[in-house]
N, C-alpha and C positions, 0 to 999 in steps of 0.2 A: 057391601058390594063383596067387600075385595073376598067376603066367605064365601060368596061366591060363588069365587073360582078354585078356588079354592078346593069348591065344594066338586065343583066340574068335574075337574082333573081329578081328584079323588078318583071320581066314578068315571069316568073313562078309563084311569089304571083296571080298575079293578073289568070291564070290558073285556076291554084286549087278552089281562091273567085266564078272563072265566075259557073266551073266545079260541085262545092256543091252548084248551086244556082239550078243552071240543078238540081242535082240530088233529090234536095228540090219539084221541080215545079213536076215536075216530082211521086214523094213521097204524093206528096196534091193533084195532077189530079187522081191517080190509084183509075179506080173504083174500080176494086180491093174492094180498102179500103176505100174506102170512104160508099161504101154496106156495108161490116161491120159496117160496122158507124154507116148509118142509121140505118138496121137494130134494133144490140143492141139498137138505141133510142125510137128507135116505136117497140122494143119490154118495153123497159124502162115502154113507154107513156100509152101502158095497161094495166103492170101488174098493173101504180102503182094509176088505174083508178079502176084498179078490174075485167079489161072487158074477159070471155075467151073468148067471141065473135072476138074479136081485137085480141086479142092475138093467133089467131087461122088461121088467117092469110100469119101469119112466122113457124108453123110445117111441115113438115114434113110430110106423109102420113100415115108413121105411125113414131109413136117418144114416148120413152122410159120417163116414167113421176113416178118423185119421192112423194110418200105424206110424212112426216113423222115417215120415215123410208120402205114404205110398197111402191118396185118397179115391176110399166107396162110395156107389153107395150101394148101400146093402136093407134087404129083408130084415125086418124086426127077426123073426130067426137069423139067419146068415151075419149081421151082426151079434146076436150074443155068440151064435158058436167062435166068429173071427173072437171075439173081447176076449173068450174060453182059452182062448190059445193062447194070446195076446196075457194075460194072467198068469197064465200053465205056467210060461219061456219065459215071465218075469214077474213073478212073486212079488206084493207088494211086502211093506218094511215096512211102511207110511204115507202117510196119503191127510192135506192137507187146501183146505178150499184158501187161498190168497185170498181172489177178491170177487166177490159178485153187485151191477147194478143191471141197467138196461139202456139198450142200444136208444137212441137222438125214439128214434122211432117206436121202441118198448115195447123193444125182444130184450127178453133177459136168459141174460149172460151169465158163464161162471170162472174162477181159470186159482186153477187148484195144481199142488206142490205135488208129484205119484212119484216111492223112492224105493226104488228095487233092485237087491244087494248095496254095487258102490254108486246106480244107475240115477240118473235123475231123471224127469219127465216131466214137461206144460200139459195140462194138462185144461181144453180152451172149449168147456159145453155149451152151447148155444138152444136159445130152452123155447118152449112156441105153444102156442094156448089154444087144444084146438077139443070141442064141447066142453069147455073149465075145466081144462082135466094141460097139464103142467107135463112136456114128454118132452128128450132129448131128440132134437131135431138133427144134434153134430156136434159128434163129439173128438174130440184128437188129444193124441200122445205126443212128440216134442221130445226126441234124448235132448237134452242138454247140454 
């Protein structure tokens, strides 16, 4: 009888390990999670390069842009122009994502640190899913 309980516990451990492995594989292969990270990585590279044109590929058709405390709602084309002007005035030395996650409602966001000369800006991005595409709905550059 003791052998039966040892066997049963061993089988439980195997099923637990197998179900955990399947869960990890599911999360790793989930396209929505992969896409969110991919979009944040692409946006990171565009900001690091100071390329408003490249960044605009990831902007929603209308986007809230806050630069140094001034919040405005722009069309995608207007936002590209405003961001181009910002990057021209405050050329990037470096940009890194320091945190990313999702709100309680599941809306992805990312927080970064943008360095230009001796200035440091906190960058905050809110990402929205539209027709399976991850697009920036809101971006903010606030001087530290």
